[in-house]
C-alpha positions in Angstrom: 0.1 0.0 0.2 1.2 3.4 -0.8 0.9 5.9 2.0 -0.9 8.9 0.0 -1.3 12.3 1.5 -3.9 14.5 -0.2 -4.2 17.9 0.7 -7.5 19.4 0.0 -9.1 16.2 -0.2 -12.9 17.1 0.0 -12.7 19.7 -2.8 -13.8 19.2 -5.9 -10.7 17.5 -7.4 -9.5 16.1 -4.1 -12.7 14.1 -3.5 -12.7 12.4 -7.2 -8.7 11.3 -6.7 -9.5 10.3 -3.2 -12.4 7.8 -5.0 -10.0 6.5 -7.5 -6.9 5.7 -5.1 -9.3 4.0 -3.0 -10.6 1.7 -5.8 -7.6 0.3 -7.0 -6.7 -0.8 -3.3 -3.4 0.3 -3.3 -3.4 3.4 -1.6 -3.1 4.1 2.1 -5.2 7.6 1.7 -4.5 10.5 4.3 -6.1 13.7 3.8 -6.6 17.4 4.9 -9.4 19.5 4.8 -10.8 22.8 6.5 -14.6 22.9 6.4 -17.0 20.2 7.8 -19.4 20.8 5.6 -17.0 19.6 2.4 -16.9 16.2 4.4 -19.9 15.6 2.1 -17.8 15.2 -1.0 -16.3 12.0 0.5 -19.1 10.6 2.2 -19.3 7.6 0.3 -15.7 6.3 1.9 -14.7 8.3 4.5 -14.4 5.1 6.2 -11.6 4.2 3.9 -9.8 7.8 4.7 -7.5 9.0 7.3 -9.4 12.7 7.4 -7.3 15.5 9.3 -9.1 18.6 9.8 -6.0 21.2 9.4 -5.3 25.1 8.3 -2.2 24.4 6.2 -1.3 28.1 6.8 0.4 26.9 10.2 3.8 25.8 9.6 3.3 23.7 12.8 0.4 21.9 12.3 1.8 20.9 8.3 4.9 19.3 10.2 2.8 17.4 12.5 1.0 16.0 9.8 3.9 15.1 7.6 5.9 13.7 10.2 2.6 11.7 11.5 1.6 10.4 8.0 5.1 10.1 6.8 3.4 9.6 2.9 5.3 8.3 0.2 3.5 10.0 -2.5 1.9 13.8 -1.9 -1.1 15.3 -3.8 -1.0 18.8 -3.3 -4.4 20.2 -4.1 -5.5 22.7 -1.3 -5.6 26.3 -2.6 -7.6 29.0 -3.1 -9.0 28.3 -6.7 -11.4 31.0 -7.3 -10.0 33.5 -10.3 -13.1 35.8 -9.8 -12.1 36.1 -6.3 -8.7 36.5 -6.5 -9.5 40.4 -7.7 -11.9 40.8 -4.7 -8.5 39.4 -2.3 -5.5 39.1 -3.9 -3.1 39.3 -1.0 -5.0 36.7 0.7 -5.0 34.6 -2.8 -1.1 34.9 -2.9 -0.4 34.3 0.9 -2.7 31.5 1.5 -1.4 29.4 -1.9 2.2 30.4 -1.9 2.4 29.9 2.2 0.6 26.4 2.1 3.2 25.1 -0.2 6.3 26.2 1.1 5.1 24.8 4.5 4.7 21.5 3.0 7.9 21.4 1.2 10.1 22.4 4.1 7.9 19.6 6.2 9.5 17.1 3.7 12.9 18.6 3.9 12.9 18.8 7.6 11.7 14.8 8.1 14.2 13.9 5.2 11.3 12.7 2.9 13.9 12.8 -0.1 12.2 9.7 -1.5 8.6 11.4 -1.2 6.8 12.0 -4.8 4.9 15.3 -4.8 2.4 16.6 -7.5 1.7 20.2 -7.5 -1.1 21.2 -9.4 -0.4 24.6 -11.1 -2.9 25.7 -13.8 -3.3 26.4 -17.4 -4.5 30.0 -16.1 -0.8 31.0 -15.7 -0.7 31.1 -19.6 -2.9 34.2 -19.6 -3.2 36.4 -23.0 -1.9 33.9 -25.4 -1.4 35.0 -29.0 -3.1 33.0 -31.6 0.3 31.9 -33.3 0.9 30.1 -29.8 -2.3 28.0 -29.8 -2.3 25.2 -28.8 -0.7 25.9 -25.6 2.5 23.9 -25.0 4.7 23.7 -21.5 7.0 26.6 -23.8 4.5 29.3 -24.0 5.0 32.4 -22.5 3.3 33.1 -19.1 1.2 36.4 -19.4 -0.7 35.9 -16.3 -4.0 38.2 -16.0 -5.1 38.1 -12.6 -3.8 37.2 -9.0 -4.7 33.6 -8.7 -2.7 32.9 -12.0 0.2 34.6 -10.5 -0.3 32.6 -7.0 0.0 29.2 -9.4 2.9 30.3 -11.4 4.9 30.6 -7.8 3.6 27.3 -6.9 4.6 25.9 -10.5 8.4 27.5 -9.9 8.7 26.6 -6.1 8.4 23.3 -7.4 10.9 23.5 -9.6 12.9 25.6 -7.2 12.7 22.6 -4.5 13.8 20.0 -7.0 16.9 21.8 -8.5 17.7 23.1 -5.0 16.9 20.6 -2.8 16.1 16.9 -5.0 12.5 17.3 -4.1 10.9 14.6 -6.1 8.4 17.3 -7.4 6.5 16.7 -10.4 4.2 20.1 -11.9 1.2 19.7 -13.9 -1.0 22.3 -15.5 -4.2 21.3 -16.1 -6.5 23.1 -18.2 -10.4 23.6 -16.9 -12.2 20.6 -15.4 -15.7 20.2 -14.6 -18.0 18.1 -13.2 -20.5 17.4 -10.3 -19.8 19.0 -7.2 -17.3 21.7 -8.7 -18.7 25.3 -6.9 -21.1 27.2 -8.7 -18.4 30.1 -8.6 -17.1 28.4 -11.7 -19.1 28.7 -14.9 -20.0 25.4 -15.8 -21.4 24.4 -12.5 -23.1 28.4 -12.2 -24.7 27.5 -15.5 -26.2 24.0 -14.2 -27.2 25.2 -11.1 -29.7 28.3 -12.3 -30.9 25.9 -15.0 -31.8 23.4 -12.2 -33.5 26.3 -10.2 -35.6 27.7 -12.8 -37.1 24.1 -13.6 -37.9 24.3 -9.9 -39.2 27.2 -9.9 -36.9 28.8 -7.8 -35.5 31.5 -10.1 -37.0 33.7 -12.6 -36.6 32.0 -16.1 -33.4 34.2 -16.7 -29.8 32.6 -16.7 -27.0 35.3 -15.5 -23.8 35.3 -17.5 -20.8 37.1 -17.8 -18.5 37.1 -20.8 -19.8 34.1 -23.2 -17.1 35.2 -25.9 -14.1 33.5 -24.3 -13.4 29.9 -25.2 -12.1 27.2 -22.6 -10.3 23.5 -23.2 -12.9 21.6 -20.7 -11.6 17.9 -18.9 -13.8 15.8 -16.9 -12.3 16.0 -13.3 -12.3 12.0 -13.4 -10.0 12.1 -16.2 -8.2 15.0 -14.6 -7.2 12.9 -11.5 -6.4 9.9 -13.4 -3.9 11.8 -15.1 -3.1 13.2 -11.7 -2.0 9.4 -10.7 -0.2 8.7 -14.0 1.7 11.9 -13.5 2.8 10.4 -9.8 3.4 7.1 -11.5 5.3 8.1 -14.8 6.1 11.7 -14.7 9.8 12.6 -14.3 11.1 14.7 -11.3 11.4 18.6 -12.0 9.4 18.3 -15.2 6.0 20.2 -16.0 3.2 18.6 -17.8 0.2 20.3 -19.4 -3.3 18.2 -19.3 -6.3 18.9 -21.3 -8.6 17.7 -24.0 -6.9 19.9 -27.5 -10.4 21.4 -27.7 -11.6 24.4 -26.9 -15.4 25.4 -26.7 -17.1 28.7 -26.7 -18.6 29.7 -23.4 -21.7 30.7 -25.0 -21.8 27.3 -26.7 -21.3 24.9 -23.6 -24.1 27.1 -22.4 -26.6 26.1 -25.3 -25.8 22.5 -24.7 -26.6 22.8 -21.0 -30.1 25.0 -21.9 -30.6 22.2 -24.9 -30.7 19.6 -21.7 -34.0 20.9 -20.3 -37.4 21.7 -21.1 -37.7 24.9 -19.1 -37.9 28.3 -21.6 -34.9 30.3 -20.4 -33.9 33.4 -21.3 -30.3 34.8 -20.8 -29.1 38.1 -19.5 -25.6 39.6 -18.9 -24.7 40.5 -15.6 -21.7 43.3 -15.5 -20.5 42.0 -12.0 -19.9 38.5 -13.4 -17.2 40.4 -15.8 -13.9 40.3 -15.2 -11.0 43.2 -15.6 -9.4 40.9 -18.0 -10.4 37.7 -19.5 -8.3 35.3 -21.4 -9.7 34.7 -24.9 -8.8 31.2 -25.3 -7.0 28.6 -23.8 -6.6 25.3 -25.9 -4.6 22.6 -24.6 -1.2 20.9 -26.2 -1.2 17.7 -24.0 1.6 15.8 -26.5 4.0 15.8 -23.5 2.0 14.2 -21.3 0.4 11.9 -23.8 3.6 10.4 -25.3 5.1 9.7 -22.0 1.6 8.3 -19.8 -0.4 7.6 -22.8 -3.2 9.1 -21.2 -6.4 10.8 -22.9 -9.8 11.8 -22.1 -12.6 9.2 -22.2 -15.6 11.1 -21.0 -17.3 13.3 -23.6 -18.2 16.9 -23.3 -21.9 16.0 -23.1 -21.8 13.7 -20.6 -20.1 15.6 -18.4 -22.6 18.6 -18.4 -25.6 16.3 -18.1 -23.9 14.7 -15.1 -23.4 18.4 -14.0 -27.2 19.8 -14.5 -28.4 16.2 -12.7 -25.8 16.8 -10.1 -27.7 20.2 -9.2 -31.3 18.9 -9.9 -30.8 16.2 -6.9 -29.5 19.3 -4.5 -31.9 21.9 -5.8 
C-alpha cells in the first residue's frame, strides 16, 4: 500500500482523486480538509480515509501532519482556486497558495522524505493572454498572467522547480486546463449555469440565466479524467518536469451554455450581468498535452456532453 497524503481531499478534484485511489486498493489514503461541510464530498468513502482537519497555513500543523503520516506520495491540491475571488482578495490568494506549499516542502525537507513523490497542481490560467500563433498551448508558451490567482499558481509551479533543483525534492508539476463535473463550486462557469438551470426548472428562480463573458473559449476535461492523469503523473512523470493536461479542444462558453440549456425543457432567457465580468479575461485556452500523452498514454475518455449532463443532474438532485 502506498502511503498517500492528499491536501484538500474534500475539495472538487481532491474528492474524486480520493475515490479513484481507494478504488484501486493500492493506496493508504490520508487527507486534509478545512471545512466540515465539505465532508459530504467524501461521504461514501470516509471510513476508508484518514481525514485530518487542518489549516495548512500553520507551519507547525503541516510539520505534524507530514511527520505523522510519513507519506510516500503527496498530492498537493489545497488552494484558493477562484479566479474571480482573487481580484477581490489578491493578498489572501497569494499568501495562502504560496505559504501552504512552502510549509509542505519545508516539512518534507525537515523529515528527510527525499524519496517522497510530490504532485504540484499549477493551472493553465498561468498562460493568460496567449496570442493565436501560440495556440494550442504547450509547456514552452510564455506566461502572461491576468489575475492574482494565476500569479499564485506561477509561484507554486516555480517553487516546485526550485525545491527540485535546490533540494532534490521529487516534485512533479502539472498544469491542468479547465476541469468540470458534479461537486464543483457554482463560482465556476459550468456549475453556475447548471445550478441556475436547475433552480429555474424547480421554479426557484425567474427563467432568466445570469451570465458573464460568453465569448471566451476554454478546454474542458471531466474531473475524473483529470485525477486519473494526476495518478499517471506521479507514476510516470519525471522529477522536476512540468506537464500540460487537457483535451486539445476549446469550446466557446456560449456553446457550452447552449448545450446545457438544450438538456432542459424549460424556456430560459439569458441576461448579461456586469458584475460577472472580470477586469481581464483570457480569450482562448486550448491545450497541447502531447508531452504528457507521449509519456503516459493518457487520453480523456468522458465526453463533454456526458460531463455537462452529469453536472446538471447533480444540481437537480440538490435544488
